[in-house]
C-alpha positions in Angstrom: -5.9 5.6 -13.7 -5.8 8.3 -11.0 -6.2 11.4 -13.0 -3.8 14.1 -14.2 -2.5 15.5 -10.9 -0.5 13.7 -8.3 -2.6 12.1 -5.5 -2.0 10.7 -2.1 -2.7 7.0 -2.6 -3.3 4.2 -0.1 -2.0 0.9 -1.5 -3.4 -2.0 0.4 -1.4 -5.2 0.4 1.6 -3.4 -1.1 3.9 -6.5 -0.7 7.3 -5.9 -2.1 6.3 -2.8 -3.9 5.7 -3.7 -7.5 2.7 -1.4 -7.9 4.2 1.1 -5.4 7.0 1.7 -8.0 4.5 2.4 -10.7 2.6 4.8 -8.6 5.7 6.7 -7.5 6.9 6.9 -11.1 3.6 8.5 -12.0 4.2 11.2 -9.4 1.9 10.0 -6.6 2.6 10.0 -2.9 2.1 6.5 -1.7 1.1 5.3 1.8 1.4 1.5 1.9 -0.2 -1.1 4.2 1.3 -4.5 4.4 0.3 -7.5 6.5 3.5 -8.3 8.3 6.9 -6.9 9.5 8.7 -9.1 7.0 6.8 -7.5 4.1 7.3 -4.1 5.6 11.1 -4.7 5.6 11.1 -5.8 1.9 8.9 -2.8 0.9 11.1 -0.3 2.7 14.3 -1.8 1.2 13.0 -1.0 -2.3 11.1 2.2 -1.5 12.5 3.9 1.6 10.6 7.1 0.8 7.2 5.5 1.1 5.2 5.8 4.4 4.5 2.2 5.2 2.5 0.5 8.0 1.7 -3.0 9.1 -2.0 -3.5 9.0 -5.1 -5.0 7.3 -7.7 -3.7 5.0 -10.3 -4.0 7.7 -8.4 -1.7 10.0 -6.2 0.7 8.0 -3.9 2.7 10.4 -4.9 6.1 8.9 -7.4 8.7 9.7 -10.7 8.9 7.7 -10.3 10.9 4.4 -6.5 10.7 4.8 -5.9 9.8 1.2 -7.3 10.6 -2.3 -7.5 7.1 -3.6 -7.2 3.5 -2.5 -5.7 0.8 -4.7 -4.9 -2.9 -4.3 -2.8 -4.5 -7.0 -2.6 -8.2 -6.3 -2.6 -8.6 -2.5 -2.5 -12.2 -1.2 -5.5 -12.8 0.9 -5.1 -16.6 1.1 -4.0 -16.5 4.7 -7.2 -14.6 5.6 -9.4 -16.9 3.7 -7.9 -20.0 5.3 -8.8 -18.6 8.7 -12.5 -18.3 7.8 
């Protein structure tokens, strides 16, 4: 999915870390963004080695060109949609 060599991957809506674990097992460095402190705590409990931040896809707390790839497994955007 991301090529032969390890990449620095931004995972949007990482949640509890299901896709995070797959990416780590493939040798990638993962930077995760989750929508809340509660999700951040759950993600860190399962994957303490991952750099994780609270944020949203519209305003990722990283510098431009700070990652090689961006993925989003199955983020739950229902709370955003209901606000529209």
